C-alpha positions as CSV (number, residue, x, y, z in Angstrom):
1,M,0.0,0.0,0.0
2,E,1.1,3.6,-0.7
3,E,0.6,4.6,2.9
4,A,3.1,2.0,4.2
5,S,5.8,3.1,1.7
6,L,5.4,6.6,2.9
7,D,6.2,5.7,6.5
8,S,9.3,3.9,5.4
9,E,10.6,7.0,3.6
10,L,10.3,9.2,6.6
11,D,13.3,9.6,8.9
12,L,11.3,10.7,11.9
13,T,12.0,10.5,15.6
14,G,9.7,10.9,18.6
15,Q,6.4,10.1,17.1
16,G,3.1,10.7,18.9
17,S,0.3,8.5,17.7
18,G,-2.5,10.4,19.4
19,R,-3.8,7.2,21.1
20,L,-5.2,7.6,24.5
21,Q,-4.3,5.1,27.2
22,E,-6.9,5.2,29.9
23,I,-5.6,5.6,33.5
24,E,-7.8,4.2,36.3
25,S,-8.8,6.4,39.2
26,D,-7.6,3.8,41.8
27,G,-10.9,4.2,43.7
28,L,-10.4,7.9,44.5
29,D,-13.3,9.8,46.0
30,D,-13.3,12.9,43.9
31,Q,-15.4,14.7,46.4
32,N,-12.8,14.4,49.1
33,S,-9.6,14.7,47.2
34,E,-8.2,17.4,45.0
35,Q,-8.7,16.5,41.4
36,I,-5.8,16.2,39.0
37,E,-7.1,17.1,35.5
38,S,-7.0,14.5,32.8
39,D,-4.9,16.7,30.5
40,E,-2.0,16.2,32.9
41,L,-1.9,12.5,32.4
42,F,0.7,11.4,29.9
43,S,0.6,8.4,27.7
44,Q,2.7,8.1,24.5
45,N,2.4,5.4,21.9
46,G,4.8,2.6,22.8
47,G,5.8,4.5,25.9
48,Q,9.5,4.8,24.9
49,I,11.8,7.4,23.5
50,E,15.3,6.4,22.7
51,S,17.5,7.4,25.6
52,D,20.6,8.2,23.6
53,G,23.1,6.8,26.1
54,L,20.9,7.2,29.2
55,D,21.6,4.9,32.2
56,D,18.1,3.8,33.1
57,Q,19.1,2.8,36.6
58,N,20.4,6.1,37.7
59,G,19.2,8.7,35.4
60,F,22.7,9.7,34.2
61,T,24.0,10.3,30.8
62,D,27.1,8.1,30.0
63,G,30.3,9.5,31.4
64,Q,28.6,12.2,33.4
65,K,27.5,12.7,36.9
66,Q,24.7,15.1,36.1
67,F,21.0,14.3,36.2
68,I,19.2,15.1,33.1
69,A,16.4,17.7,33.7
70,P,13.0,16.4,34.7
71,A,10.5,16.0,31.8
72,V,6.9,15.1,31.3
73,G,6.6,11.4,30.9
74,M,9.3,10.3,33.4
75,E,8.2,7.4,35.6
76,F,9.6,6.2,38.9
77,E,9.1,3.0,41.0
78,S,7.9,5.0,44.1
79,Y,7.3,8.5,45.4
80,D,10.5,8.3,47.3
81,D,12.5,7.6,44.1
82,A,10.8,10.5,42.4
83,Y,11.5,12.8,45.4
84,N,15.2,11.7,45.6
85,Y,15.7,12.2,41.9
86,Y,14.4,15.8,42.0
87,N,16.5,16.5,45.1
88,C,19.6,15.2,43.3
89,Y,18.7,17.3,40.3
90,A,18.2,20.4,42.5
91,R,21.6,19.8,44.1
92,E,23.3,19.8,40.7
93,V,21.4,22.9,39.5
94,G,21.7,24.8,42.9
95,F,18.3,25.2,44.6
96,R,16.3,23.8,47.5
97,V,13.2,21.6,47.1
98,R,10.0,21.6,49.2
99,V,6.7,19.8,48.8
100,K,4.1,22.3,47.7
101,N,1.1,20.0,47.7
102,S,0.2,16.4,48.3
103,W,-2.9,14.4,47.7
104,F,-4.1,11.3,49.6
105,K,-6.9,8.8,49.2
106,R,-9.5,9.4,51.8
107,N,-9.8,5.8,53.1
108,S,-6.3,4.4,52.9
109,R,-4.4,7.8,53.2
110,E,-2.2,6.5,50.5
111,K,-0.5,9.3,48.6
112,Y,-1.4,9.5,45.0
113,G,-0.2,13.0,43.8
114,A,2.2,15.7,44.7
115,V,3.9,18.9,43.5
116,L,7.5,19.5,44.3
117,C,8.8,23.0,43.8
118,C,11.7,25.3,44.4
119,S,11.9,26.6,48.0
120,S,11.6,30.2,46.6
121,Q,8.2,29.4,45.2
122,G,5.3,31.7,46.3
123,F,5.5,34.5,48.8
124,K,4.9,35.0,52.5
125,R,1.3,35.3,53.8
126,I,0.2,38.8,54.6
127,K,0.0,38.0,58.4
128,D,3.7,36.9,58.3
129,V,5.0,40.0,56.5
130,N,5.8,42.0,59.7
131,R,7.9,39.2,61.1
132,L,11.6,40.0,61.5
133,R,12.7,37.2,59.3
134,K,13.8,38.4,55.9
135,E,11.7,37.5,52.8
136,T,13.5,34.9,50.9
137,R,10.8,33.7,48.4
138,T,10.7,35.2,44.9
139,G,7.6,33.5,43.5
140,C,9.8,31.1,41.6
141,P,7.8,29.1,39.0
142,A,10.1,26.0,39.0
143,M,8.2,22.9,39.9
144,M,7.5,19.2,39.0
145,R,3.9,17.8,39.3
146,M,3.5,14.0,39.4
147,R,0.9,11.4,40.1
148,M,0.7,7.7,40.8
149,V,-0.8,5.9,37.7
150,D,-2.5,2.5,37.3
151,S,0.9,0.7,37.1
152,K,1.6,2.0,40.7
153,R,4.5,4.0,39.2
154,W,4.8,7.7,39.7
155,R,4.6,9.7,36.5
156,V,5.7,13.3,35.9
157,L,2.8,15.2,34.5
158,E,4.0,18.8,34.3
159,V,7.4,20.5,34.6
160,T,8.7,24.0,34.8
161,L,12.5,24.3,34.7
162,E,13.0,28.1,34.8
163,H,13.9,29.9,38.0
164,N,13.5,33.7,38.5
165,H,16.4,34.0,41.0
166,L,20.1,33.2,41.2
167,L,21.0,29.6,41.8
168,G,23.8,28.5,44.2
169,A,25.9,25.4,44.7
170,K,25.0,25.2,48.5
171,A,21.3,25.6,48.0
172,Y,20.5,21.9,47.9
173,K,20.0,21.2,51.6
174,S,16.3,20.2,51.2
175,I,14.4,18.4,54.0
176,K,12.1,15.6,53.0
177,K,9.1,14.8,55.1
178,T,7.8,11.2,54.9
179,G,5.3,9.0,56.7
180,A,6.0,7.3,60.0
181,G,8.4,4.4,59.6
182,N,9.6,5.6,56.2
183,K,11.6,8.6,57.2
184,K,14.8,8.7,55.2
185,K,17.6,11.2,55.0
186,L,19.8,11.9,52.0
187,D,23.5,11.9,52.7
188,S,25.1,15.3,52.5
189,S,27.1,14.0,49.5
190,C,23.9,12.8,47.8
191,D,25.7,9.8,46.2
192,A,23.3,9.4,43.3
193,E,25.3,6.5,41.8
194,V,24.5,4.3,44.8
195,R,20.9,5.4,45.2
196,T,18.8,3.6,42.5
197,I,16.3,5.8,40.7
198,K,14.5,3.8,38.1
199,L,13.7,6.1,35.2
200,Y,11.3,4.5,32.7
201,R,10.7,7.3,30.3
202,A,12.9,10.3,29.8
203,L,12.9,13.1,27.3
204,V,16.4,13.7,25.9
205,I,15.6,15.9,23.0
206,D,17.8,18.6,24.6
207,A,20.5,16.3,26.0
208,G,22.5,16.2,22.8
209,A,21.9,19.8,22.1
210,N,23.2,21.0,25.5
211,R,26.4,19.0,25.2
212,N,27.1,20.7,21.9
213,A,25.7,24.1,22.4
214,N,28.9,26.0,22.2
215,F,30.0,24.2,19.1
216,S,26.7,24.7,17.4
217,A,26.6,28.4,18.2
218,R,30.1,28.8,16.7
219,R,29.2,26.9,13.6
220,C,26.0,28.9,13.1
221,K,27.8,32.2,13.5
222,T,30.2,31.2,10.7
223,S,27.5,30.0,8.3
224,S,24.9,32.2,6.9
225,D,22.6,29.2,6.1
226,C,22.6,27.0,9.2
227,H,19.6,24.7,8.6
228,D,20.5,21.7,10.8
229,K,19.1,22.9,14.2
230,L,15.9,24.5,15.2
231,N,16.7,27.9,16.7
232,L,14.6,28.2,19.9
233,R,15.0,30.0,23.2
234,K,15.9,28.2,26.4
235,G,13.0,26.2,27.7
236,D,11.1,26.3,24.4
237,T,11.7,22.7,23.6
238,Q,10.4,21.6,27.0
239,A,7.4,23.8,26.7
240,M,6.5,22.5,23.3
241,Y,6.9,18.9,24.4
242,N,4.8,19.4,27.5
243,Y,2.1,21.0,25.3
244,F,2.2,18.0,22.9
245,C,1.8,15.6,25.8
246,R,-1.2,17.4,27.2
247,M,-2.8,17.6,23.8
248,Q,-2.5,13.9,23.3
249,L,-4.7,13.3,26.4
250,T,-7.3,16.0,25.8
251,N,-7.2,15.6,22.0
252,P,-7.1,11.8,21.4
253,N,-6.4,12.0,17.6
254,F,-3.6,14.7,18.1
255,F,-0.5,13.8,16.0
256,Y,3.1,15.0,16.1
257,L,6.4,14.1,14.7
258,M,9.9,15.3,15.7
259,D,13.1,15.2,13.6
260,L,16.5,15.1,15.2
261,N,19.8,15.7,13.5
262,D,22.9,13.5,13.9
263,E,23.9,15.2,17.1
264,G,20.5,14.6,18.8
265,Q,19.4,18.2,18.4
266,L,15.9,19.1,17.4
267,R,15.7,20.1,13.8
268,N,12.1,20.0,12.6
269,V,8.7,19.5,14.2
270,F,5.2,18.8,12.8
271,W,1.9,18.6,14.6
272,V,-1.8,18.5,13.9
273,D,-4.8,18.5,16.3
274,A,-7.7,16.2,16.0
275,R,-10.2,18.6,14.5
276,S,-7.7,19.5,11.8
277,R,-7.2,15.9,11.0
278,A,-11.0,15.5,10.7
279,A,-11.0,18.4,8.3
280,Y,-8.7,16.4,6.0
281,A,-11.7,14.4,4.8
282,Y,-13.6,17.5,3.6
283,F,-11.2,20.2,2.7
284,I,-7.9,18.6,1.4
285,D,-8.6,19.4,-2.2
286,V,-6.8,22.8,-2.2
287,I,-4.2,23.7,0.4
288,Y,-2.1,26.9,0.9
289,F,1.3,26.2,2.4
290,D,2.1,29.3,4.3
291,N,5.9,29.8,5.1
292,S,5.7,33.6,5.4
293,Y,6.7,33.5,9.1
294,L,9.8,31.4,8.2
295,S,10.8,33.4,5.2
296,N,10.3,36.8,7.0
297,K,12.5,35.7,9.9
298,Y,10.0,35.7,12.7
299,E,11.0,34.6,16.2
300,I,9.1,31.4,15.6
301,P,10.0,29.5,12.4
302,L,6.4,28.5,11.8
303,V,4.9,26.9,8.7
304,A,1.2,26.1,8.3
305,F,-1.0,24.0,6.0
306,V,-4.2,25.9,5.5
307,G,-7.4,24.9,3.6
308,T,-10.8,26.5,3.1
309,N,-14.1,25.2,4.4
310,H,-17.7,25.2,3.1
311,H,-18.1,28.8,4.3
312,D,-14.8,29.9,2.6
313,Q,-13.2,30.3,6.0
314,S,-9.6,29.3,6.5
315,V,-9.1,25.9,8.2
316,L,-5.8,24.8,9.7
317,L,-4.6,21.4,8.4
318,G,-1.3,21.2,10.2
319,C,1.7,23.2,11.6
320,G,5.4,22.9,11.7
321,L,8.6,24.5,13.0
322,L,11.6,24.2,10.6
323,A,15.3,24.7,11.1
324,G,15.5,26.7,7.9
325,E,14.4,27.3,4.3
326,S,16.2,24.2,3.0
327,K,14.8,21.6,0.6
328,A,15.5,18.9,3.2
329,S,13.3,20.6,5.8
330,Y,10.5,21.3,3.3
331,V,10.6,17.7,2.1
332,W,10.5,16.4,5.7
333,V,7.5,18.5,6.7
334,F,5.6,17.6,3.4
335,K,6.2,13.9,4.0
336,A,5.1,14.3,7.6
337,W,1.9,15.9,6.5
338,L,1.3,13.3,3.8
339,T,1.8,10.5,6.4
340,C,-0.8,12.1,8.7
341,S,-3.3,12.4,5.8
342,L,-2.8,8.7,5.0
343,G,-1.2,9.5,1.7
344,R,-4.0,11.6,0.3
345,F,-2.6,14.1,-2.2
346,P,-4.2,17.6,-2.6
347,Q,-5.4,18.5,-5.9
348,T,-3.8,22.0,-5.8
349,I,-1.0,23.4,-3.6
350,I,-0.5,27.2,-3.4
351,T,2.7,28.7,-2.1
352,E,4.8,31.8,-2.3
353,R,7.3,32.0,-5.2
354,C,10.3,30.0,-4.2
355,K,12.5,27.6,-6.2
356,I,13.4,25.5,-3.2
357,L,9.7,25.1,-2.4
358,E,8.9,24.2,-6.0
359,S,11.6,21.5,-6.0
360,A,10.4,20.0,-2.7
361,I,6.8,19.9,-3.9
362,S,7.6,18.3,-7.1
363,E,9.4,15.5,-5.2
364,V,6.7,14.8,-2.5
365,F,3.5,15.9,-4.4
366,P,4.2,14.8,-8.0
367,R,0.4,14.5,-8.8
368,S,-0.6,17.9,-7.3
369,S,-0.8,21.1,-9.3
370,H,1.7,23.6,-7.8
371,R,0.7,27.3,-8.1
372,V,2.1,30.5,-6.8
373,A,-0.1,32.9,-4.8
374,L,-0.5,36.0,-6.9
375,S,-1.1,38.1,-3.7
376,H,2.5,37.3,-2.6
377,I,3.8,38.6,-5.9
378,M,1.8,41.8,-5.7
379,R,3.0,42.5,-2.2
380,K,6.5,42.5,-3.5
381,V,5.8,45.1,-6.2
382,P,6.7,48.2,-4.1
383,E,9.9,46.5,-2.9
384,K,11.1,45.3,-6.3
385,L,9.9,48.2,-8.5
386,G,9.5,51.1,-6.0
387,G,12.9,52.6,-7.0
388,L,12.0,52.9,-10.7
389,R,11.3,56.4,-12.1
390,N,7.8,55.7,-13.5
391,Y,6.8,53.4,-10.6
392,D,3.1,54.4,-10.4
393,A,2.6,54.1,-14.2
394,I,4.4,50.7,-14.3
395,R,2.4,49.4,-11.4
396,K,-0.9,50.3,-13.1
397,A,0.3,48.7,-16.3
398,L,1.3,45.5,-14.5
399,I,-2.0,45.3,-12.7
400,K,-3.9,45.8,-16.0
401,T,-1.8,43.1,-17.7
402,I,-2.3,40.6,-14.9
403,Y,-6.0,41.0,-14.0
404,E,-7.6,42.0,-17.4
405,A,-6.0,39.6,-19.9
406,L,-8.5,36.9,-20.9
407,K,-6.2,35.0,-23.3
408,P,-2.5,34.2,-23.2
409,F,-2.0,36.3,-26.4
410,D,-3.5,39.3,-24.6
411,F,-1.2,38.8,-21.7
412,E,1.9,38.5,-23.9
413,A,1.0,41.6,-25.9
414,S,0.3,43.7,-22.9
415,W,3.5,42.6,-21.1
416,R,5.6,43.4,-24.2
417,F,4.0,46.8,-24.4
418,M,4.7,47.5,-20.7
419,I,8.4,46.5,-21.0
420,Q,9.0,48.6,-24.2
421,R,7.1,51.7,-23.0
422,F,8.9,52.0,-19.7
423,G,12.3,50.6,-20.7
424,V,12.4,47.8,-18.1
425,G,13.3,45.0,-20.4
426,D,16.5,44.2,-18.4
427,H,14.9,44.4,-15.0
428,E,16.0,41.1,-13.2
429,W,12.8,40.6,-11.1
430,L,10.4,41.2,-14.0
431,L,12.4,38.9,-16.2
432,S,12.3,36.1,-13.7
433,L,8.6,36.8,-13.1
434,Y,7.8,36.5,-16.8
435,D,9.7,33.2,-17.0
436,D,7.5,31.8,-14.2
437,R,4.2,33.2,-15.5
438,T,2.5,29.9,-16.0
439,K,2.7,29.4,-12.2
440,W,1.0,32.6,-11.1
441,A,-0.7,34.5,-13.9
442,P,-4.5,33.8,-13.9
443,V,-4.7,33.7,-17.6
444,Y,-2.5,30.5,-17.6
445,L,-4.3,28.8,-14.6
446,K,-7.8,28.4,-15.9
447,D,-7.7,24.6,-15.8
448,T,-6.6,24.6,-12.1
449,F,-9.2,24.3,-9.4
450,F,-8.6,26.7,-6.5
451,A,-11.8,26.5,-4.4
452,G,-11.8,30.3,-3.8
453,M,-8.1,30.5,-2.9
454,A,-7.0,31.8,-6.4
455,T,-6.7,35.6,-5.7
456,A,-7.5,36.1,-9.3
457,R,-9.0,39.5,-8.7
458,S,-7.1,42.6,-7.8
459,N,-8.8,43.1,-4.5
460,E,-8.2,39.6,-3.2
461,T,-5.3,38.4,-1.0
462,L,-4.4,35.3,1.0
463,T,-4.0,36.1,4.7
464,A,-1.9,34.1,7.2
465,F,-4.0,31.9,9.5
466,F,-2.3,33.3,12.6
467,D,-2.1,36.8,11.2
468,K,-3.7,38.5,14.3
469,Y,-2.0,36.2,16.8
470,L,1.7,36.3,15.9
471,H,4.2,39.1,15.4
472,K,7.9,39.1,14.7
473,Q,9.0,38.9,18.3
474,T,6.3,36.5,19.7
475,P,8.1,33.8,21.7
476,L,7.1,30.1,21.3
477,K,5.6,29.8,24.8
478,E,3.2,32.7,24.1
479,F,2.3,31.3,20.7
480,L,1.3,28.0,22.1
481,D,-1.3,29.7,24.2
482,K,-2.5,31.8,21.3
483,Y,-2.6,28.8,19.1
484,E,-5.4,27.4,21.1
485,L,-7.2,30.7,21.1
486,A,-6.9,31.0,17.4
487,L,-8.2,27.5,16.8
488,Q,-11.1,28.0,19.2
489,K,-12.1,31.3,17.5
490,K,-12.1,29.6,14.1
491,Y,-14.2,26.6,15.3
492,K,-16.7,29.0,16.8
493,E,-16.9,31.0,13.6
494,E,-17.6,27.8,11.7
495,A,-20.2,26.6,14.2
496,V,-22.0,30.0,14.0
497,A,-21.9,29.9,10.2
498,D,-23.3,26.4,10.1
499,T,-26.2,27.5,12.3
500,E,-27.0,30.6,10.3
501,S,-26.8,28.7,7.0
502,R,-29.3,26.0,8.2
503,N,-31.7,28.2,10.2
504,S,-32.1,31.3,8.1
505,N,-33.5,31.9,4.6
506,P,-31.5,34.4,2.5
507,E,-33.4,37.3,1.0
508,L,-33.9,36.9,-2.7
509,K,-33.0,39.9,-4.8
510,T,-34.2,38.8,-8.3
511,R,-36.8,36.6,-9.9
512,C,-34.1,34.4,-11.5
513,S,-34.7,30.7,-11.0
514,F,-31.0,30.1,-10.4
515,E,-31.1,32.3,-7.4
516,L,-34.0,30.5,-5.9
517,Q,-32.5,27.1,-6.7
518,L,-29.2,27.7,-4.9
519,A,-30.7,29.6,-2.0
520,K,-31.8,26.3,-0.6
521,V,-28.4,24.6,-1.2
522,Y,-25.4,26.9,-0.7
523,T,-24.1,28.0,2.7
524,R,-24.9,31.6,3.5
525,E,-21.5,33.1,2.5
526,I,-21.2,31.2,-0.8
527,F,-24.8,32.0,-1.7
528,K,-24.1,35.7,-1.2
529,R,-21.2,35.5,-3.7
530,F,-23.3,33.6,-6.2
531,Q,-26.2,35.9,-5.7
532,L,-23.9,38.8,-6.8
533,E,-23.3,37.0,-10.1
534,V,-27.0,36.6,-10.6
535,E,-27.6,40.3,-9.9
536,E,-24.8,41.3,-12.3
537,M,-26.4,39.3,-15.2
538,Y,-28.3,42.6,-15.8
539,S,-25.0,44.3,-16.6
540,C,-24.6,41.8,-19.5
541,F,-26.6,43.4,-22.2
542,S,-26.0,41.2,-25.2
543,T,-25.7,37.4,-25.7
544,T,-25.0,36.3,-29.3
545,Q,-23.8,33.2,-31.2
546,L,-20.3,33.4,-32.7
547,H,-19.7,29.9,-33.9
548,V,-21.7,26.6,-34.1
549,D,-20.2,23.2,-34.5
550,G,-22.8,20.5,-34.0
551,Q,-23.8,20.6,-30.4
552,M,-21.0,23.0,-29.5
553,V,-21.8,26.7,-29.6
554,I,-19.6,29.6,-28.8
555,F,-21.5,32.6,-27.4
556,L,-20.3,36.2,-27.0
557,V,-21.5,38.0,-23.9
558,K,-21.0,41.7,-23.6
559,E,-20.7,43.3,-20.2
560,R,-20.5,46.9,-18.9
561,V,-17.8,47.2,-16.3
562,L,-16.2,50.0,-14.3
563,G,-12.8,50.7,-15.8
564,E,-10.0,53.1,-14.8
565,G,-11.2,56.4,-13.4
566,N,-14.7,54.9,-12.8
567,R,-15.4,55.0,-16.6
568,R,-17.8,52.5,-18.0
569,E,-16.2,50.0,-20.4
570,I,-17.6,47.2,-22.5
571,R,-15.8,43.8,-22.4
572,D,-16.4,40.8,-24.4
573,Y,-16.5,37.3,-22.8
574,E,-16.6,34.1,-24.9
575,V,-18.7,31.2,-23.4
576,L,-18.6,27.7,-24.7
577,Y,-21.9,25.8,-24.4
578,N,-22.7,22.1,-25.2
579,R,-26.4,21.6,-25.4
580,A,-26.3,17.7,-25.3
581,A,-24.0,17.4,-22.3
582,A,-25.3,20.5,-20.5
583,E,-21.8,21.9,-20.2
584,V,-21.0,25.6,-20.1
585,R,-17.5,27.2,-19.7
586,C,-16.7,30.9,-19.7
587,I,-13.3,32.3,-20.7
588,C,-13.1,34.1,-17.2
589,S,-13.0,30.6,-15.6
590,C,-14.9,31.8,-12.5
591,F,-16.0,28.2,-11.8
592,N,-12.4,26.8,-11.5
593,F,-11.3,29.9,-9.6
594,Y,-14.2,30.1,-7.1
595,G,-16.3,27.0,-7.5
596,Y,-19.6,28.6,-8.8
597,L,-20.8,29.8,-12.2
598,C,-20.2,33.4,-13.4
599,R,-22.7,35.9,-14.7
600,H,-21.6,35.2,-18.3
601,A,-22.3,31.5,-18.1
602,L,-25.6,32.2,-16.4
603,C,-26.6,34.4,-19.2
604,V,-25.9,31.7,-21.8
605,L,-27.9,29.1,-19.8
606,N,-30.7,31.6,-19.5
607,F,-30.6,32.4,-23.2
608,N,-30.9,28.7,-24.0
609,G,-34.0,28.3,-21.8
610,V,-32.2,26.4,-19.0
611,E,-34.1,27.0,-15.7
612,E,-31.8,25.0,-13.4
613,I,-28.1,25.0,-13.1
614,P,-26.7,21.5,-14.0
615,S,-25.7,19.5,-10.9
616,K,-22.1,19.3,-12.1
617,Y,-21.8,23.0,-11.4
618,I,-23.1,22.8,-7.8
619,L,-20.1,21.6,-5.8
620,S,-20.9,19.6,-2.7
621,R,-18.1,21.4,-0.8
622,W,-20.3,24.6,-0.8
623,K,-23.5,22.9,0.5
624,K,-25.0,23.6,3.9
625,D,-25.0,19.9,4.8
626,Y,-21.6,19.1,3.2
627,K,-20.1,17.5,6.2
628,R,-23.1,15.1,6.7
629,L,-23.0,14.2,3.0
630,C,-19.3,13.6,3.0
631,A,-19.4,11.5,6.2
632,S,-22.1,9.3,4.6
633,D,-20.1,8.8,1.5
634,L,-17.0,7.9,3.6
635,E,-19.1,5.5,5.7
636,S,-20.5,3.7,2.7
637,S,-17.1,3.3,1.1
638,Y,-15.6,1.4,4.1
639,T,-15.5,-2.4,4.0
640,E,-15.0,-5.0,6.6
641,S,-11.3,-5.0,5.9
642,T,-11.0,-1.3,6.8
643,E,-8.1,-0.6,9.2
644,H,-8.8,0.5,12.8
645,V,-7.3,3.9,12.1
646,Q,-9.9,4.5,9.4
647,W,-12.7,3.4,11.7
648,F,-11.4,5.7,14.4
649,S,-11.1,8.7,12.0
650,Q,-14.6,8.1,10.7
651,L,-16.2,7.8,14.1
652,Y,-14.3,10.8,15.4
653,R,-15.5,12.9,12.5
654,S,-19.1,11.8,13.0
655,A,-19.0,12.5,16.8
656,L,-17.3,15.8,16.2
657,Q,-20.3,17.0,14.1
658,V,-22.6,16.2,17.1
659,V,-20.2,18.0,19.5
660,E,-19.9,21.1,17.4
661,E,-23.7,21.5,17.1
662,G,-24.4,20.3,20.7
663,V,-22.5,23.2,22.3
664,I,-24.6,25.9,20.5
665,S,-27.4,25.9,23.2
666,P,-28.4,24.2,26.4
667,D,-31.2,22.3,24.7
668,L,-28.9,21.0,21.9
669,Y,-26.3,20.0,24.6
670,K,-28.9,17.8,26.4
671,V,-29.9,16.2,23.1
672,A,-26.3,15.5,22.1
673,L,-25.4,14.2,25.5
674,N,-28.3,11.8,25.6
675,A,-27.6,10.6,22.1
676,F,-24.0,9.8,23.1
677,E,-25.2,7.9,26.2
678,E,-27.7,5.9,24.3
679,S,-25.1,5.1,21.6
680,L,-22.7,3.8,24.2
681,T,-25.4,1.7,25.9
682,R,-26.2,0.1,22.5
683,V,-22.5,-0.5,21.7
684,H,-22.1,-2.3,25.1
685,H,-25.2,-4.3,24.4
686,I,-23.9,-5.6,21.1
687,E,-20.5,-6.2,22.6
688,E,-22.0,-8.4,25.3
689,K,-24.0,-10.4,22.7
690,L,-20.8,-11.0,20.7
691,N,-18.9,-12.1,23.8
692,K,-21.6,-14.6,24.7
693,K,-21.4,-16.1,21.2
694,S,-17.7,-16.4,21.3
695,L,-18.0,-18.4,24.6
């Protein structure tokens, strides 16, 4: 199978499958014990990350007497082992440890959770402020939260490594309080090699990087194109990994991949949340690969895969952090995305103009149409041409050439005229732009489907998905918080648009049968755009036959449009119509660019007495109930040999639709919750029957 071959091609480390391993409550009484939230429980597929020379018995790296830093996912045989480990780590770093919180089972008084922190954590209580003792606390955030899991081991759930005060070599004299009969004292020397601390899972992503930090810094300073290591601030890798671990538990289908270089340093990262993965089934036909944050040297080297939903709203389909703009990094993140999408190729990929990107896409997506976002090119016009003497006139001529040419011949003639008139035939950027014209000029892209992401009109642009949430100096930790806010905002916008499309009837503005037909079908936003085409049919004042060849007829439609200086101009549009096959195609190619018929094609259909738009020109992806229709199609296509991952994806998509609509109001919430409970009861009933048969 193609999917299997994709996995074998990837050189990926530290995969997260998104599977959720349930952790039993151990009989805890939630009413009488402090609850530890489920998003703190960590479970990773397989449970192992290569230790890269780690001594599992003592938590040391080979040849060193330094504890590696605590990390989410570490496990210990007992609470004492975990406490002793953190104490030894604190000794090496130079701070004291105290127990901030402990949680016990009500009946047995067995400890099941704890937070260890730096002794400088918090501040004195108000009533203690006037005491003579000097304030020593600084509100230090350093801590390690852990809990006993079903295996009776103690697992690290949350870690903060940063301190907000100076660290000293003599600050390790921590005092450990234990239950009666179990009181132990650490020797002042803290001989960690003798004391056994069983470390089952350890994060060592930074281990190799720290050992070679000075070398890597020197190497990057001497090289202008250092693409072998992800450039992050101190603590960013830990924050990112903690975030991934939390997401895997609250977001069961969450997926991430990490790429390490030969020295064990983090090089590239890819991740995608469950709702984005569910969107693959619906909106993977056209994607925009946004690398503007990377190419513009933002603090975060972010790249994003973006699609468009049935309301023409942007949808996130995956994110990545790349070491640099190298072909190797682009190929890696493309293969990672393709693996996550189970090998489904997009029909069209839109990117900025970049030869390295073009090469990587041709290697990984050979069956996809690669096109350049015209809005990216137009943004560079002031930068590239701003110094020319006749800049304003050149800019106007360029816009006219790009957006008004209907045939390649028109484009070529207009371009030549612009070059000769302004004497810019030797301008390097314009020369390279002309050579790549088939990748970006609308007149050459009329056979490419864009699903509204074409930017084929002068007032259109592709905006970055995180445009309002990210600026050049935004640190990674802040972005991870904003990432969730951005996604929640987008999900809410889609849910609101779904409700409005289903529950409201758009106002009709004409008596045209086409408008009435699609008012019942299209989502609210898409119908408004199509409705404008219906209204503008009245600006088309003439529809005549130019040529007849059997069932094929070429019509000429004249339209009055606003030209330069708000002057009225008349433009001619050729429309091909096949009576027998009910096919219509306009030279403006509105259908391929935006997914609905233009005013010129509608005039030809109307001229020929057609009262309803043929079904082939009513795309399912713009329909109000598109997700339901798509889910039904997917379900019917599955067979008994379907893999479990496909079952999971399909069930998750179906459940997600109920969740999205169930949170709109209290009444819908109750209905959705009851439906889930009834479904689970029925599933358990069938399961019991099958078990009895097998016995």
